N, C-alpha and C positions, 0 to 999 in steps of 0.2 A: 137479654138486651132489648128485644122487641117490646117486651112488657114495660120495661123502664122508659123507653122512648115514648110510648103512648101515655104512661102515667104522668110523666114530667112534661108532656106536651112539647117534647122536642120533635116529635113526628106525630102523624095523625092530624087532627084539627089543631092548627097552631095559632099563636096570637097575631101573626101577620095577616092582615085582612086581604081579601080578594081585590078590593079597591086599590090597596097599596101595590100589590103585585102587578095588576094590569097597568097602573100608572107608570111603574118602572119599565114595563115592556114598551109602552108608547114613547117614553123618554129615550130609551136605548135605541129604538128604531129611528128616532130623530137625531141620534148621535149627540145627546146631551152629555157633556163630560162628567156631570155629577153621578151618572149611573154607568158610564163606560169604565170607570175605575182604573184608567190608564191603558185600557185595551183599545187597539185600533182594529176593528173587525174587518176581515177580508171580504166577507159576503154581505150582500144587502139584506140584513135581517129586518123584516117587517114585524109588526105586532103579532100577526097570525103565526109566522115562522117561530117566533120566540115562544108563543103559547104552546105550540107543538113540541118544541125542544124541552120546555120546562115540564110538560106532561110526561115526556119520555124519561127525563133525568130525575125529576122530583116526585112525579105522581099527581101533580095538580090536575084539575079538570081541564080538558082541552076544548070545552064548550065556551065559545066567545060570548054566549048569551048569559053565562053564569058570572054575574058581576058584583055580587055582594056576599057578605058573610065571611067566615074564617076560611083561609086557604088551607090546603091539605098536603101533607108530605107522606109518601108511602114508606112505612118503617122498613119494609124489606129492601127498598133501594138504599136507605140510610145504612143498614147493616152491611149490605154488599159493598158500599163505598167505604165504610169504616175498615172492612177487611182489606180493600185495595190500598187505603191510606196506610194501614199497618204494614202492608207488604213493602211499600216504598221506604218506610222507616227501617224495617228489617234490613233492606238492601243497603241503605245509607250506613247503618251500623256495621254491617259485614265488611263494607269497603272503607269504613272510617272516613267518610266524606266530610268536608267542612260544610256546616249548615248555618242558616240564618233564620231566626223566628221573629215574627212581628205581628202585632194585632191592632186593629182599629176598635176593638171591643175590650179594652183592658179591665173594665169593671166586671165583666162577665166571664171572659175567656183566659185571663192571665194565668190562673192556676193550671188550666189544661195545658197550655203551651209550656209553662215553666216545668211541669212534670216531664214533658217530652224532652225539653232541653237538658234536664238533669240526667235522664236515662241515656240520651245520645252521647252526652259528655262522658258518662261512666263507661260507655262502650268504645270510647276512643275517638269520637268525632270532635272536631274543633267547633265550638259554638261561637260564631263570630259576633262581635259587638262594635262594628265600625261607626265612626262619626258621632261618638258619644258627646252629648252637649251641643252639637251643631244646630244652627238655626234653620228652620224650615218655614217658609211663608206659604200659607194655604188660604185660598179663597173659600170662604164659607157663606152661608146665607146671611150672615151678619157683617160681611165685608172681609177684607184681608186681615188675617190673624197670623201672628208670629208664634211659633211653637219651638220647643227644643226637643231634639231627639234624645231619648234616654233608654236605658236597658234595666229591667228588673228581673233578676234571676235568669238572665240570659235571653229575655224576650224584649224586643224593641217596642216602644210606644212613643207617643208624643205628649207633651204637657205644656201648658202655658208657662212662660218664664216667671219664676217666683211663686207660682201657685202652690207648689209642693217641693220639699227638699229632693235633691237628686237621689234616685234609688227608692223613693217611696212607692207604695203599691198602686196608686191610682194615676190615670192619665186621661187624655181626651179621646172622645169617640170621633173617628175620622174614617172616611172612605177614600181619601186621597192616595194616589200613587207617589206623590212627591217625597214622602219619607224614605221609601225603599230606593228611589232614584238617588236621593242624597247619600244614603248609606253606601250604596254600590259605587257611586262616583268617588267618594272620599277613599274607599278601600282601593279602588283602581289607581287613584292618584298617588297613594302612599306605597303602592306595589305590594299590598298585602294579599293573602289568599282570597279568592272570590268563592262564594258559596256554590256548591254543586247541588244543593237542594234548599229551597226556600219554603217555609211552612208558615201558614197564617190565614188571613182572611182579607176581604175587600181589596184595597189598592196594593197591599203587600204581595198578594198572589198575582193579580193581573199586571201590576207594574213590573214584577220580576219576569213573569211569563212573556210579556211583550218584548222584553230585552233579551230573551233567549235563555233564561235560567229555568231549570226545572222547578216547578212550583206545585204545591198541593195545599188544599185548604178546605175550610168550611164555608157554607153559604146558605142563606135563607131563600125563600121563594121570590123575594123582591130584589135579589142580586143576580140578574141574568148574566152579567158580564163573565163571571167565573165559569158558568156552564157553556157560554159561547166560546170562551177561551179553550175549554176542554174539547168542544166539538171541532174547533179549528186547529187543535194540536198544540196549543201553547200553554195549557195547564194539564198536568198529568192526572190528578185526582181531585174531585170535588165531592164533599160529603154534604148532602142536603139535610139541613136541620134548622130549627129555630135557634138563631145565634144570640138571643137576648133573654134567655130565661135565667133563673137564679144560678149563681156560679157553682153552688154545690151540686146542682143537678147534672153537671158534666163529669163529676168524679167517677161514676160507673163507666162512662165512655173512656176516661183516661185509663182505668184498669183494663178495660176490654182491649183497647188499642195496644197498650204495652204488653199484655199477655200474648196477643196475636203476633206482635212484632218480636216476641222472645226477648223483651227488654225489661221485664219485671225484676225488681231488685229485692 
């Protein structure tokens, strides 16, 4: 696994630049909602605090004078986090917990999450799909955009109305926590079961964790919110890796996680 992470640039030197990561830390310290991802930090995280945290959790350089070039993820930390991630899946399957999966990176990570959804369903977990087709208004850098909440193979995503047929494989890239809030709100309103584990990335994880749901997910070096959520006890597991490489590069991770979780079919 370590060799694959390095070869696919999921860890080691990654495509995310040092400039992008440091910019995200500054924006997070300023409480910019674009990088908070739905998290309301309890502590006053400054840029240096975040840099130290990310060095500890991801393996990035903790030198504030290192400001250019590719950022770096320690593959040993990724493997350790994948093991912890698999442990939470194994426990969810053992207890047959209701789960909800969602992604802001459908073009890259849909297959990864869909395989987890299928395995958890086969183990007896209810894979929840609340608020299918519901409208979600999200503020983007292009202004207010309206999206519809959809599920593909048990994985939530958002797409622009009319852009693709319901159930098609592609969706929009988003960091927003609004889709998970919408899904959970509708599920609560109809009296349906609520998830006891949320699996995903970006706002799906932070939004759920902030509301008190157990959440686990994947995060890149420019997504400090998930790691802050973990440090503050609102996110259970965060796997540090590049979250935007080719979708087929995640297949070995899928096999690894399902094997470790004893969910291989």
